[in-house]
N, CA, C and O atoms as a GROMACS GRO file, in nm:
protein
  632
    1MET      N    1   0.046   8.485   4.165
    1MET     CA    2   0.126   8.374   4.122
    1MET      C    3   0.076   8.242   4.184
    1MET      O    4   0.071   8.138   4.119
    2LYS      N    5   0.040   8.252   4.312
    2LYS     CA    6  -0.008   8.134   4.383
    2LYS      C    7  -0.138   8.083   4.321
    2LYS      O    8  -0.158   7.962   4.307
    3ILE      N    9  -0.226   8.173   4.284
    3ILE     CA   10  -0.355   8.137   4.224
    3ILE      C   11  -0.333   8.074   4.087
    3ILE      O   12  -0.402   7.979   4.051
    4VAL      N   13  -0.238   8.126   4.010
    4VAL     CA   14  -0.207   8.072   3.878
    4VAL      C   15  -0.158   7.927   3.892
    4VAL      O   16  -0.201   7.840   3.817
    5LEU      N   17  -0.068   7.902   3.987
    5LEU     CA   18  -0.017   7.766   4.009
    5LEU      C   19  -0.128   7.672   4.054
    5LEU      O   20  -0.134   7.557   4.010
    6LEU      N   21  -0.216   7.718   4.143
    6LEU     CA   22  -0.328   7.636   4.188
    6LEU      C   23  -0.422   7.604   4.071
    6LEU      O   24  -0.470   7.492   4.058
    7THR      N   25  -0.448   7.705   3.987
    7THR     CA   26  -0.534   7.684   3.871
    7THR      C   27  -0.472   7.584   3.774
    7THR      O   28  -0.541   7.495   3.725
    8ILE      N   29  -0.344   7.598   3.747
    8ILE     CA   30  -0.273   7.505   3.658
    8ILE      C   31  -0.277   7.364   3.718
    8ILE      O   32  -0.302   7.267   3.646
    9GLY      N   33  -0.254   7.352   3.847
    9GLY     CA   34  -0.259   7.221   3.913
    9GLY      C   35  -0.398   7.159   3.906
    9GLY      O   36  -0.412   7.039   3.882
   10LEU      N   37  -0.500   7.240   3.926
   10LEU     CA   38  -0.637   7.190   3.919
   10LEU      C   39  -0.672   7.143   3.778
   10LEU      O   40  -0.729   7.035   3.762
   11VAL      N   41  -0.639   7.222   3.678
   11VAL     CA   42  -0.666   7.186   3.539
   11VAL      C   43  -0.589   7.059   3.502
   11VAL      O   44  -0.645   6.968   3.440
   12PHE      N   45  -0.463   7.052   3.541
   12PHE     CA   46  -0.382   6.933   3.514
   12PHE      C   47  -0.443   6.809   3.580
   12PHE      O   48  -0.450   6.702   3.519
   13GLY      N   49  -0.487   6.823   3.703
   13GLY     CA   50  -0.551   6.711   3.775
   13GLY      C   51  -0.679   6.665   3.707
   13GLY      O   52  -0.702   6.545   3.695
   14LEU      N   53  -0.761   6.759   3.662
   14LEU     CA   54  -0.884   6.723   3.592
   14LEU      C   55  -0.855   6.653   3.460
   14LEU      O   56  -0.921   6.554   3.426
   15VAL      N   57  -0.758   6.703   3.385
   15VAL     CA   58  -0.722   6.641   3.257
   15VAL      C   59  -0.668   6.499   3.280
   15VAL      O   60  -0.707   6.406   3.210
   16MET      N   61  -0.581   6.484   3.377
   16MET     CA   62  -0.524   6.351   3.405
   16MET      C   63  -0.633   6.255   3.455
   16MET      O   64  -0.630   6.137   3.421
   17GLY      N   65  -0.726   6.305   3.534
   17GLY     CA   66  -0.838   6.221   3.578
   17GLY      C   67  -0.924   6.175   3.463
   17GLY      O   68  -0.965   6.059   3.457
   18ALA      N   69  -0.952   6.265   3.371
   18ALA     CA   70  -1.033   6.229   3.253
   18ALA      C   71  -0.959   6.129   3.165
   18ALA      O   72  -1.020   6.034   3.117
   19VAL      N   73  -0.831   6.149   3.144
   19VAL     CA   74  -0.752   6.056   3.063
   19VAL      C   75  -0.746   5.919   3.132
   19VAL      O   76  -0.764   5.816   3.067
   20SER      N   77  -0.722   5.918   3.261
   20SER     CA   78  -0.718   5.791   3.335
   20SER      C   79  -0.852   5.719   3.326
   20SER      O   80  -0.856   5.597   3.306
   21GLY      N   81  -0.962   5.791   3.340
   21GLY     CA   82  -1.094   5.732   3.328
   21GLY      C   83  -1.119   5.673   3.190
   21GLY      O   84  -1.177   5.565   3.176
   22ALA      N   85  -1.074   5.744   3.087
   22ALA     CA   86  -1.092   5.695   2.950
   22ALA      C   87  -1.012   5.567   2.928
   22ALA      O   88  -1.060   5.474   2.863
   23VAL      N   89  -0.891   5.561   2.982
   23VAL     CA   90  -0.809   5.441   2.968
   23VAL      C   91  -0.874   5.323   3.040
   23VAL      O   92  -0.879   5.213   2.985
   24VAL      N   93  -0.924   5.344   3.160
   24VAL     CA   94  -0.991   5.237   3.234
   24VAL      C   95  -1.115   5.190   3.158
   24VAL      O   96  -1.135   5.069   3.145
   25MET      N   97  -1.196   5.280   3.107
   25MET     CA   98  -1.315   5.241   3.032
   25MET      C   99  -1.278   5.164   2.905
   25MET      O  100  -1.348   5.070   2.867
   26HIS      N  101  -1.170   5.203   2.841
   26HIS     CA  102  -1.124   5.130   2.723
   26HIS      C  103  -1.094   4.985   2.758
   26HIS      O  104  -1.135   4.894   2.686
   27PHE      N  105  -1.024   4.963   2.868
   27PHE     CA  106  -0.987   4.827   2.905
   27PHE      C  107  -1.103   4.746   2.960
   27PHE      O  108  -1.093   4.624   2.971
   28LEU      N  109  -1.212   4.810   2.996
   28LEU     CA  110  -1.331   4.735   3.035
   28LEU      C  111  -1.391   4.664   2.914
   28LEU      O  112  -1.454   4.560   2.929
   29TYR      N  113  -1.372   4.720   2.795
   29TYR     CA  114  -1.430   4.663   2.674
   29TYR      C  115  -1.329   4.594   2.584
   29TYR      O  116  -1.368   4.534   2.485
   30SER      N  117  -1.202   4.602   2.614
   30SER     CA  118  -1.103   4.528   2.537
   30SER      C  119  -0.994   4.481   2.632
   30SER      O  120  -0.955   4.555   2.723
   31PRO      N  121  -0.947   4.361   2.612
   31PRO     CA  122  -0.848   4.305   2.704
   31PRO      C  123  -0.713   4.374   2.694
   31PRO      O  124  -0.680   4.433   2.590
   32ILE      N  125  -0.635   4.366   2.799
   32ILE     CA  126  -0.505   4.432   2.803
   32ILE      C  127  -0.405   4.362   2.712
   32ILE      O  128  -0.337   4.428   2.634
   33PHE      N  129  -0.395   4.230   2.720
   33PHE     CA  130  -0.292   4.158   2.647
   33PHE      C  131  -0.344   4.073   2.532
   33PHE      O  132  -0.272   4.050   2.435
   34ASP      N  133  -0.466   4.026   2.541
   34ASP     CA  134  -0.518   3.933   2.442
   34ASP      C  135  -0.670   3.941   2.443
   34ASP      O  136  -0.730   3.996   2.536
   35GLU      N  137  -0.731   3.887   2.340
   35GLU     CA  138  -0.876   3.881   2.336
   35GLU      C  139  -0.926   3.791   2.448
   35GLU      O  140  -0.868   3.684   2.472
   36PRO      N  141  -1.032   3.830   2.518
   36PRO     CA  142  -1.088   3.740   2.620
   36PRO      C  143  -1.152   3.621   2.550
   36PRO      O  144  -1.203   3.635   2.438
   37PRO      N  145  -1.152   3.505   2.614
   37PRO     CA  146  -1.219   3.391   2.550
   37PRO      C  147  -1.369   3.417   2.541
   37PRO      O  148  -1.432   3.460   2.638
   38ILE      N  149  -1.424   3.390   2.425
   38ILE     CA  150  -1.565   3.414   2.398
   38ILE      C  151  -1.622   3.291   2.329
   38ILE      O  152  -1.558   3.235   2.239
   39ASN      N  153  -1.739   3.248   2.370
   39ASN     CA  154  -1.808   3.140   2.299
   39ASN      C  155  -1.913   3.200   2.207
   39ASN      O  156  -1.993   3.284   2.248
   40PHE      N  157  -1.909   3.156   2.082
   40PHE     CA  158  -2.008   3.196   1.983
   40PHE      C  159  -2.083   3.071   1.940
   40PHE      O  160  -2.022   2.966   1.917
   41GLN      N  161  -2.214   3.081   1.928
   41GLN     CA  162  -2.296   2.972   1.872
   41GLN      C  163  -2.404   3.035   1.786
   41GLN      O  164  -2.443   3.150   1.806
   42THR      N  165  -2.451   2.958   1.690
   42THR     CA  166  -2.561   3.002   1.607
   42THR      C  167  -2.677   2.905   1.624
   42THR      O  168  -2.658   2.784   1.616
   43ILE      N  169  -2.795   2.958   1.646
   43ILE     CA  170  -2.916   2.877   1.655
   43ILE      C  171  -2.994   2.903   1.526
   43ILE      O  172  -3.034   3.016   1.499
   44TYR      N  173  -3.015   2.798   1.448
   44TYR     CA  174  -3.077   2.812   1.317
   44TYR      C  175  -3.222   2.764   1.322
   44TYR      O  176  -3.252   2.657   1.375
   45PHE      N  177  -3.310   2.843   1.266
   45PHE     CA  178  -3.451   2.810   1.253
   45PHE      C  179  -3.479   2.786   1.104
   45PHE      O  180  -3.508   2.880   1.031
   46PRO      N  181  -3.470   2.659   1.060
   46PRO     CA  182  -3.474   2.630   0.915
   46PRO      C  183  -3.604   2.667   0.844
   46PRO      O  184  -3.600   2.705   0.727
   47LYS      N  185  -3.718   2.657   0.910
   47LYS     CA  186  -3.845   2.687   0.842
   47LYS      C  187  -3.854   2.833   0.800
   47LYS      O  188  -3.918   2.866   0.700
   48THR      N  189  -3.789   2.921   0.876
   48THR     CA  190  -3.792   3.064   0.842
   48THR      C  191  -3.660   3.114   0.787
   48THR      O  192  -3.651   3.226   0.738
   49GLY      N  193  -3.556   3.030   0.795
   49GLY     CA  194  -3.423   3.072   0.749
   49GLY      C  195  -3.359   3.174   0.841
   49GLY      O  196  -3.267   3.244   0.800
   50THR      N  197  -3.406   3.182   0.965
   50THR     CA  198  -3.358   3.282   1.061
   50THR      C  199  -3.249   3.223   1.149
   50THR      O  200  -3.253   3.106   1.186
   51LYS      N  201  -3.152   3.307   1.182
   51LYS     CA  202  -3.045   3.267   1.273
   51LYS      C  203  -3.044   3.360   1.394
   51LYS      O  204  -3.063   3.481   1.381
   52ILE      N  205  -3.021   3.302   1.510
   52ILE     CA  206  -2.995   3.379   1.631
   52ILE      C  207  -2.848   3.352   1.666
   52ILE      O  208  -2.806   3.237   1.676
   53TYR      N  209  -2.773   3.458   1.683
   53TYR     CA  210  -2.631   3.447   1.714
   53TYR      C  211  -2.613   3.464   1.865
   53TYR      O  212  -2.654   3.565   1.922
   54THR      N  213  -2.552   3.365   1.928
   54THR     CA  214  -2.532   3.371   2.073
   54THR      C  215  -2.386   3.398   2.102
   54THR      O  216  -2.296   3.349   2.033
   55VAL      N  217  -2.363   3.476   2.206
   55VAL     CA  218  -2.229   3.514   2.248
   55VAL      C  219  -2.225   3.506   2.401
   55VAL      O  220  -2.314   3.556   2.469
   56ALA      N  221  -2.121   3.442   2.454
   56ALA     CA  222  -2.105   3.434   2.600
   56ALA      C  223  -1.961   3.468   2.635
   56ALA      O  224  -1.867   3.418   2.573
   57ARG      N  225  -1.945   3.552   2.736
   57ARG     CA  226  -1.810   3.589   2.776
   57ARG      C  227  -1.806   3.634   2.922
   57ARG      O  228  -1.907   3.677   2.978
   58ILE      N  229  -1.689   3.624   2.980
   58ILE     CA  230  -1.656   3.685   3.108
   58ILE      C  231  -1.548   3.788   3.075
   58ILE      O  232  -1.451   3.756   3.007
   59TRP      N  233  -1.565   3.910   3.123
   59TRP     CA  234  -1.475   4.017   3.079
   59TRP      C  235  -1.455   4.119   3.189
   59TRP      O  236  -1.505   4.104   3.301
   60GLY      N  237  -1.382   4.223   3.156
   60GLY     CA  238  -1.352   4.332   3.250
   60GLY      C  239  -1.212   4.319   3.306
   60GLY      O  240  -1.149   4.214   3.294
   61ILE      N  241  -1.164   4.424   3.365
   61ILE     CA  242  -1.028   4.425   3.418
   61ILE      C  243  -1.008   4.314   3.520
   61ILE      O  244  -0.904   4.248   3.519
   62THR      N  245  -1.105   4.293   3.606
   62THR     CA  246  -1.092   4.189   3.708
   62THR      C  247  -1.167   4.062   3.671
   62THR      O  248  -1.171   3.968   3.750
   63GLY      N  249  -1.226   4.056   3.552
   63GLY     CA  250  -1.298   3.937   3.509
   63GLY      C  251  -1.426   3.911   3.585
   63GLY      O  252  -1.470   3.797   3.596
   64ASN      N  253  -1.486   4.016   3.638
   64ASN     CA  254  -1.607   3.996   3.718
   64ASN      C  255  -1.734   4.041   3.646
   64ASN      O  256  -1.839   4.056   3.709
   65SER      N  257  -1.726   4.063   3.516
   65SER     CA  258  -1.844   4.097   3.438
   65SER      C  259  -1.878   3.978   3.349
   65SER      O  260  -1.790   3.920   3.285
   66GLU      N  261  -2.006   3.942   3.346
   66GLU     CA  262  -2.050   3.826   3.270
   66GLU      C  263  -2.166   3.867   3.183
   66GLU      O  264  -2.247   3.953   3.221
   67GLU      N  265  -2.175   3.806   3.064
   67GLU     CA  266  -2.292   3.829   2.982
   67GLU      C  267  -2.307   3.719   2.879
   67GLU      O  268  -2.210   3.663   2.827
   68VAL      N  269  -2.433   3.691   2.853
   68VAL     CA  270  -2.472   3.605   2.741
   68VAL      C  271  -2.568   3.688   2.658
   68VAL      O  272  -2.663   3.747   2.710
   69ARG      N  273  -2.543   3.692   2.527
   69ARG     CA  274  -2.626   3.771   2.436
   69ARG      C  275  -2.690   3.680   2.332
   69ARG      O  276  -2.627   3.587   2.283
   70LEU      N  277  -2.813   3.708   2.301
   70LEU     CA  278  -2.882   3.649   2.186
   70LEU      C  279  -2.905   3.764   2.090
   70LEU      O  280  -2.974   3.861   2.124
   71CYS      N  281  -2.850   3.754   1.970
   71CYS     CA  282  -2.852   3.867   1.877
   71CYS      C  283  -2.911   3.826   1.742
   71CYS      O  284  -2.905   3.710   1.702
   72SER      N  285  -2.968   3.924   1.674
   72SER     CA  286  -3.026   3.899   1.542
   72SER      C  287  -2.922   3.907   1.431
   72SER      O  288  -2.952   3.874   1.316
   73GLU      N  289  -2.802   3.950   1.463
   73GLU     CA  290  -2.692   3.953   1.366
   73GLU      C  291  -2.562   3.923   1.440
   73GLU      O  292  -2.556   3.939   1.562
   74PRO      N  293  -2.457   3.880   1.368
   74PRO     CA  294  -2.331   3.849   1.438
   74PRO      C  295  -2.284   3.967   1.521
   74PRO      O  296  -2.289   4.082   1.477
   75PHE      N  297  -2.238   3.939   1.640
   75PHE     CA  298  -2.198   4.044   1.733
   75PHE      C  299  -2.047   4.065   1.725
   75PHE      O  300  -1.971   3.968   1.730
   76GLU      N  301  -2.004   4.190   1.713
   76GLU     CA  302  -1.863   4.225   1.707
   76GLU      C  303  -1.830   4.318   1.824
   76GLU      O  304  -1.866   4.435   1.822
   77PHE      N  305  -1.762   4.265   1.925
   77PHE     CA  306  -1.726   4.346   2.041
   77PHE      C  307  -1.633   4.459   2.000
   77PHE      O  308  -1.541   4.441   1.922
   78GLY      N  309  -1.660   4.575   2.056
   78GLY     CA  310  -1.574   4.690   2.034
   78GLY      C  311  -1.596   4.762   1.902
   78GLY      O  312  -1.539   4.870   1.883
   79LYS      N  313  -1.676   4.708   1.811
   79LYS     CA  314  -1.697   4.771   1.681
   79LYS      C  315  -1.804   4.879   1.688
   79LYS      O  316  -1.784   4.992   1.643
   80ARG      N  317  -1.919   4.844   1.746
   80ARG     CA  318  -2.029   4.939   1.761
   80ARG      C  319  -2.128   4.881   1.861
   80ARG      O  320  -2.126   4.761   1.888
   81ASP      N  321  -2.210   4.964   1.914
   81ASP     CA  322  -2.310   4.918   2.011
   81ASP      C  323  -2.424   4.850   1.936
   81ASP      O  324  -2.495   4.914   1.859
   82GLN      N  325  -2.440   4.720   1.960
   82GLN     CA  326  -2.545   4.644   1.894
   82GLN      C  327  -2.654   4.602   1.991
   82GLN      O  328  -2.728   4.507   1.964
   83THR      N  329  -2.665   4.670   2.102
   83THR     CA  330  -2.759   4.631   2.206
   83THR      C  331  -2.902   4.623   2.154
   83THR      O  332  -2.979   4.540   2.200
   84GLU      N  333  -2.938   4.707   2.058
   84GLU     CA  334  -3.074   4.706   2.004
   84GLU      C  335  -3.106   4.575   1.934
   84GLU      O  336  -3.223   4.536   1.927
   85GLN      N  337  -3.006   4.506   1.881
   85GLN     CA  338  -3.029   4.380   1.811
   85GLN      C  339  -3.010   4.258   1.902
   85GLN      O  340  -3.009   4.145   1.854
   86CYS      N  341  -2.995   4.281   2.032
   86CYS     CA  342  -2.962   4.171   2.123
   86CYS      C  343  -3.052   4.170   2.246
   86CYS      O  344  -3.108   4.271   2.288
   87VAL      N  345  -3.064   4.050   2.301
   87VAL     CA  346  -3.119   4.031   2.434
   87VAL      C  347  -3.000   3.994   2.521
   87VAL      O  348  -2.928   3.900   2.489
   88VAL      N  349  -2.979   4.067   2.630
   88VAL     CA  350  -2.860   4.049   2.713
   88VAL      C  351  -2.901   3.993   2.849
   88VAL      O  352  -2.993   4.043   2.914
   89PHE      N  353  -2.830   3.887   2.890
   89PHE     CA  354  -2.846   3.829   3.023
   89PHE      C  355  -2.714   3.850   3.098
   89PHE      O  356  -2.608   3.816   3.046
   90ASP      N  357  -2.721   3.905   3.218
   90ASP     CA  358  -2.600   3.932   3.297
   90ASP      C  359  -2.563   3.809   3.379
   90ASP      O  360  -2.576   3.807   3.502
   91THR      N  361  -2.516   3.705   3.308
   91THR     CA  362  -2.476   3.580   3.370
   91THR      C  363  -2.375   3.512   3.278
   91THR      O  364  -2.356   3.554   3.164
   92ASP      N  365  -2.311   3.408   3.327
   92ASP     CA  366  -2.212   3.337   3.245
   92ASP      C  367  -2.271   3.220   3.167
   92ASP      O  368  -2.201   3.160   3.085
   93ARG      N  369  -2.400   3.185   3.191
   93ARG     CA  370  -2.459   3.070   3.124
   93ARG      C  371  -2.612   3.080   3.123
   93ARG      O  372  -2.674   3.122   3.220
   94ILE      N  373  -2.670   3.041   3.009
   94ILE     CA  374  -2.814   3.025   2.999
   94ILE      C  375  -2.843   2.889   2.936
   94ILE      O  376  -2.753   2.826   2.879
   95PHE      N  377  -2.966   2.846   2.946
   95PHE     CA  378  -3.012   2.722   2.884
   95PHE      C  379  -3.126   2.760   2.791
   95PHE      O  380  -3.197   2.858   2.815
   96TYR      N  381  -3.144   2.681   2.684
   96TYR     CA  382  -3.248   2.717   2.589
   96TYR      C  383  -3.295   2.595   2.512
   96TYR      O  384  -3.228   2.491   2.509
   97LYS      N  385  -3.411   2.610   2.449
   97LYS     CA  386  -3.457   2.513   2.351
   97LYS      C  387  -3.549   2.585   2.254
   97LYS      O  388  -3.620   2.679   2.290
   98LYS      N  389  -3.545   2.539   2.130
   98LYS     CA  390  -3.638   2.592   2.031
   98LYS      C  391  -3.777   2.549   2.072
   98LYS      O  392  -3.798   2.437   2.120
   99ASP      N  393  -3.870   2.639   2.052
   99ASP     CA  394  -4.008   2.614   2.091
   99ASP      C  395  -4.095   2.641   1.969
   99ASP      O  396  -4.168   2.740   1.965
  100GLY      N  397  -4.087   2.554   1.870
  100GLY     CA  398  -4.158   2.574   1.745
  100GLY      C  399  -4.067   2.636   1.640
  100GLY      O  400  -3.946   2.649   1.659
  101ALA      N  401  -4.129   2.674   1.528
  101ALA     CA  402  -4.052   2.724   1.413
  101ALA      C  403  -4.002   2.866   1.430
  101ALA      O  404  -3.907   2.906   1.362
  102THR      N  405  -4.063   2.943   1.520
  102THR     CA  406  -4.024   3.085   1.532
  102THR      C  407  -4.014   3.132   1.677
  102THR      O  408  -4.033   3.250   1.705
  103SER      N  409  -3.984   3.041   1.768
  103SER     CA  410  -3.970   3.086   1.907
  103SER      C  411  -3.866   3.002   1.980
  103SER      O  412  -3.834   2.890   1.943
  104ILE      N  413  -3.815   3.062   2.086
  104ILE     CA  414  -3.714   2.999   2.169
  104ILE      C  415  -3.750   3.023   2.315
  104ILE      O  416  -3.796   3.131   2.352
  105LYS      N  417  -3.728   2.923   2.396
  105LYS     CA  418  -3.752   2.934   2.541
  105LYS      C  419  -3.614   2.939   2.608
  105LYS      O  420  -3.531   2.851   2.585
  106VAL      N  421  -3.592   3.040   2.690
  106VAL     CA  422  -3.464   3.059   2.759
  106VAL      C  423  -3.486   3.041   2.908
  106VAL      O  424  -3.583   3.091   2.965
  107TYR      N  425  -3.395   2.969   2.970
  107TYR     CA  426  -3.394   2.947   3.115
  107TYR      C  427  -3.269   3.016   3.168
  107TYR      O  428  -3.157   2.979   3.131
  108ALA      N  429  -3.287   3.116   3.253
  108ALA     CA  430  -3.174   3.196   3.302
  108ALA      C  431  -3.197   3.234   3.447
  108ALA      O  432  -3.312   3.245   3.491
  109PRO      N  433  -3.088   3.254   3.522
  109PRO     CA  434  -3.104   3.301   3.661
  109PRO      C  435  -3.185   3.430   3.665
  109PRO      O  436  -3.164   3.520   3.584
  110GLY      N  437  -3.278   3.437   3.758
  110GLY     CA  438  -3.366   3.553   3.768
  110GLY      C  439  -3.290   3.684   3.783
  110GLY      O  440  -3.334   3.787   3.731
  111TRP      N  441  -3.178   3.681   3.853
  111TRP     CA  442  -3.101   3.805   3.875
  111TRP      C  443  -3.034   3.854   3.747
  111TRP      O  444  -2.987   3.968   3.742
  112SER      N  445  -3.029   3.770   3.643
  112SER     CA  446  -2.963   3.810   3.519
  112SER      C  447  -3.059   3.867   3.415
  112SER      O  448  -3.016   3.913   3.309
  113VAL      N  449  -3.187   3.865   3.446
  113VAL     CA  450  -3.289   3.905   3.349
  113VAL      C  451  -3.332   4.049   3.375
  113VAL      O  452  -3.377   4.084   3.484
  114SER      N  453  -3.318   4.131   3.274
  114SER     CA  454  -3.359   4.271   3.284
  114SER      C  455  -3.511   4.281   3.285
  114SER      O  456  -3.579   4.204   3.217
  115PRO      N  457  -3.567   4.375   3.362
  115PRO     CA  458  -3.712   4.393   3.361
  115PRO      C  459  -3.765   4.437   3.223
  115PRO      O  460  -3.882   4.413   3.191
  116GLU      N  461  -3.680   4.499   3.142
  116GLU     CA  462  -3.720   4.547   3.009
  116GLU      C  463  -3.677   4.452   2.899
  116GLU      O  464  -3.651   4.496   2.787
  117ILE      N  465  -3.669   4.323   2.928
  117ILE     CA  466  -3.618   4.227   2.830
  117ILE      C  467  -3.709   4.224   2.706
  117ILE      O  468  -3.831   4.228   2.716
  118LYS      N  469  -3.645   4.215   2.590
  118LYS     CA  470  -3.720   4.211   2.464
  118LYS      C  471  -3.794   4.079   2.452
  118LYS      O  472  -3.750   3.976   2.503
  119LYS      N  473  -3.906   4.082   2.385
  119LYS     CA  474  -3.988   3.962   2.363
  119LYS      C  475  -3.958   3.895   2.229
  119LYS      O  476  -4.003   3.784   2.204
  120ALA      N  477  -3.882   3.964   2.143
  120ALA     CA  478  -3.848   3.907   2.013
  120ALA      C  479  -3.723   3.974   1.958
  120ALA      O  480  -3.697   4.092   1.986
  121ILE      N  481  -3.646   3.898   1.880
  121ILE     CA  482  -3.534   3.954   1.804
  121ILE      C  483  -3.529   3.880   1.671
  121ILE      O  484  -3.546   3.758   1.666
  122GLY      N  485  -3.505   3.953   1.566
  122GLY     CA  486  -3.492   3.892   1.434
  122GLY      C  487  -3.610   3.807   1.392
  122GLY      O  488  -3.592   3.711   1.318
  123GLY      N  489  -3.730   3.839   1.437
  123GLY     CA  490  -3.848   3.763   1.402
  123GLY      C  491  -3.869   3.638   1.486
  123GLY      O  492  -3.964   3.563   1.462
  124ILE      N  493  -3.784   3.614   1.583
  124ILE     CA  494  -3.796   3.498   1.672
  124ILE      C  495  -3.850   3.545   1.807
  124ILE      O  496  -3.794   3.635   1.869
  125GLN      N  497  -3.959   3.484   1.850
  125GLN     CA  498  -4.020   3.516   1.980
  125GLN      C  499  -3.935   3.453   2.091
  125GLN      O  500  -3.890   3.339   2.078
  126ILE      N  501  -3.915   3.528   2.199
  126ILE     CA  502  -3.835   3.480   2.310
  126ILE      C  503  -3.921   3.480   2.436
  126ILE      O  504  -3.981   3.581   2.472
  127SER      N  505  -3.925   3.364   2.502
  127SER     CA  506  -3.988   3.359   2.634
  127SER      C  507  -3.880   3.316   2.733
  127SER      O  508  -3.793   3.236   2.701
  128VAL      N  509  -3.889   3.372   2.852
  128VAL     CA  510  -3.785   3.349   2.953
  128VAL      C  511  -3.847   3.289   3.078
  128VAL      O  512  -3.945   3.340   3.132
  129LYS      N  513  -3.788   3.181   3.123
  129LYS     CA  514  -3.823   3.125   3.254
  129LYS      C  515  -3.709   3.163   3.348
  129LYS      O  516  -3.594   3.123   3.327
  130GLU      N  517  -3.741   3.239   3.449
  130GLU     CA  518  -3.639   3.283   3.545
  130GLU      C  519  -3.617   3.175   3.650
  130GLU      O  520  -3.711   3.130   3.716
  131LEU      N  521  -3.492   3.134   3.663
  131LEU     CA  522  -3.455   3.038   3.767
  131LEU      C  523  -3.436   3.118   3.895
  131LEU      O  524  -3.352   3.208   3.900
  132ARG      N  525  -3.511   3.086   3.998
  132ARG     CA  526  -3.524   3.173   4.115
  132ARG      C  527  -3.423   3.149   4.226
  132ARG      O  528  -3.401   3.238   4.308
  133SER      N  529  -3.360   3.032   4.231
  133SER     CA  530  -3.270   3.006   4.345
  133SER      C  531  -3.141   2.942   4.296
  133SER      O  532  -3.133   2.893   4.183
  134PHE      N  533  -3.041   2.945   4.381
  134PHE     CA  534  -2.914   2.881   4.350
  134PHE      C  535  -2.935   2.732   4.322
  134PHE      O  536  -2.876   2.677   4.230
  135ASP      N  537  -3.019   2.667   4.403
  135ASP     CA  538  -3.045   2.524   4.386
  135ASP      C  539  -3.110   2.494   4.251
  135ASP      O  540  -3.078   2.394   4.187
  136GLU      N  541  -3.200   2.581   4.208
  136GLU     CA  542  -3.264   2.561   4.078
  136GLU      C  543  -3.163   2.578   3.965
  136GLU      O  544  -3.164   2.501   3.869
  137VAL      N  545  -3.077   2.680   3.974
  137VAL     CA  546  -2.972   2.700   3.873
  137VAL      C  547  -2.880   2.579   3.870
  137VAL      O  548  -2.847   2.530   3.762
  138LYS      N  549  -2.839   2.531   3.985
  138LYS     CA  550  -2.750   2.415   3.994
  138LYS      C  551  -2.815   2.291   3.932
  138LYS      O  552  -2.748   2.214   3.862
  139ALA      N  553  -2.944   2.270   3.956
  139ALA     CA  554  -3.015   2.156   3.898
  139ALA      C  555  -3.014   2.164   3.745
  139ALA      O  556  -2.997   2.063   3.678
  140TYR      N  557  -3.033   2.284   3.690
  140TYR     CA  558  -3.029   2.299   3.545
  140TYR      C  559  -2.888   2.276   3.492
  140TYR      O  560  -2.871   2.215   3.386
  141GLU      N  561  -2.786   2.323   3.562
  141GLU     CA  562  -2.648   2.300   3.519
  141GLU      C  563  -2.618   2.151   3.512
  141GLU      O  564  -2.551   2.106   3.419
  142GLU      N  565  -2.666   2.076   3.609
  142GLU     CA  566  -2.635   1.933   3.617
  142GLU      C  567  -2.724   1.848   3.526
  142GLU      O  568  -2.682   1.740   3.485
  143ASN      N  569  -2.846   1.894   3.494
  143ASN     CA  570  -2.943   1.809   3.426
  143ASN      C  571  -3.000   1.868   3.297
  143ASN      O  572  -3.099   1.816   3.247
  144PHE      N  573  -2.941   1.974   3.242
  144PHE     CA  574  -3.003   2.041   3.128
  144PHE      C  575  -3.026   1.948   3.010
  144PHE      O  576  -3.127   1.961   2.940
  145GLU      N  577  -2.936   1.854   2.986
  145GLU     CA  578  -2.955   1.762   2.874
  145GLU      C  579  -3.075   1.671   2.898
  145GLU      O  580  -3.151   1.642   2.805
  146GLU      N  581  -3.093   1.625   3.021
  146GLU     CA  582  -3.209   1.543   3.055
  146GLU      C  583  -3.339   1.622   3.037
  146GLU      O  584  -3.443   1.563   3.007
  147TYR      N  585  -3.333   1.753   3.056
  147TYR     CA  586  -3.450   1.838   3.038
  147TYR      C  587  -3.475   1.872   2.891
  147TYR      O  588  -3.572   1.939   2.858
  148GLY      N  589  -3.385   1.824   2.801
  148GLY     CA  590  -3.400   1.852   2.658
  148GLY      C  591  -3.352   1.990   2.618
  148GLY      O  592  -3.399   2.046   2.519
  149LEU      N  593  -3.259   2.045   2.695
  149LEU     CA  594  -3.210   2.182   2.671
  149LEU      C  595  -3.069   2.181   2.615
  149LEU      O  596  -2.996   2.083   2.628
  150SER      N  597  -3.032   2.291   2.554
  150SER     CA  598  -2.895   2.320   2.514
  150SER      C  599  -2.846   2.433   2.602
  150SER      O  600  -2.925   2.493   2.674
  151THR      N  601  -2.716   2.463   2.596
  151THR     CA  602  -2.662   2.571   2.679
  151THR      C  603  -2.562   2.652   2.599
  151THR      O  604  -2.500   2.602   2.505
  152ILE      N  605  -2.548   2.776   2.636
  152ILE     CA  606  -2.439   2.861   2.592
  152ILE      C  607  -2.377   2.916   2.718
  152ILE      O  608  -2.446   2.973   2.803
  153ALA      N  609  -2.244   2.899   2.730
  153ALA     CA  610  -2.174   2.940   2.850
  153ALA      C  611  -2.043   3.007   2.813
  153ALA      O  612  -1.981   2.974   2.712
  154ALA      N  613  -2.001   3.101   2.897
  154ALA     CA  614  -1.871   3.164   2.880
  154ALA      C  615  -1.763   3.059   2.900
  154ALA      O  616  -1.782   2.966   2.979
  155PRO      N  617  -1.650   3.071   2.831
  155PRO     CA  618  -1.546   2.967   2.839
  155PRO      C  619  -1.502   2.930   2.980
  155PRO      O  620  -1.480   2.813   3.007
  156ASP      N  621  -1.489   3.027   3.069
  156ASP     CA  622  -1.447   2.996   3.206
  156ASP      C  623  -1.557   2.930   3.288
  156ASP      O  624  -1.531   2.877   3.395
  157ALA      N  625  -1.680   2.933   3.237
  157ALA     CA  626  -1.793   2.877   3.311
  157ALA      C  627  -1.822   2.732   3.274
  157ALA      O  628  -1.902   2.665   3.339
  158VAL      N  629  -1.756   2.684   3.168
  158VAL     CA  630  -1.784   2.548   3.119
  158VAL      C  631  -1.722   2.445   3.209
  158VAL      O  632  -1.734   2.325   3.184
   0.00000   0.00000   0.00000
């Protein structure tokens, strides 16, 4: 009888742990009470008719996850994994400028750039300049317009 109760308790604990984990993971990708603020922008390349869709957000249960995405098609959070169509930077803000008819130059904190970053999406070539220090990032935040750049930032980062 004692073994049966221990077994039932163990199974119950495992099931409750799995359910709790699933609930936590769900809320990592969708807000508890409302949609998280998200900035969407489109970068249009008229000579080729190509669009790059940018998305910036701060998310997660504690709001400590940040990302900026450059995607070859509109991004829909929670609908399906579109990572293959996107370049993801783990930061709340990047700077960019078009570099010809089919390329874009991105300036992003070095810590936000994946070693396996894609070189192109949707027919647009992407080159990345990694900003190496806090001072360099701060200089770009304060002077990006003088440098001839545009920015995409998560709403809380603006």
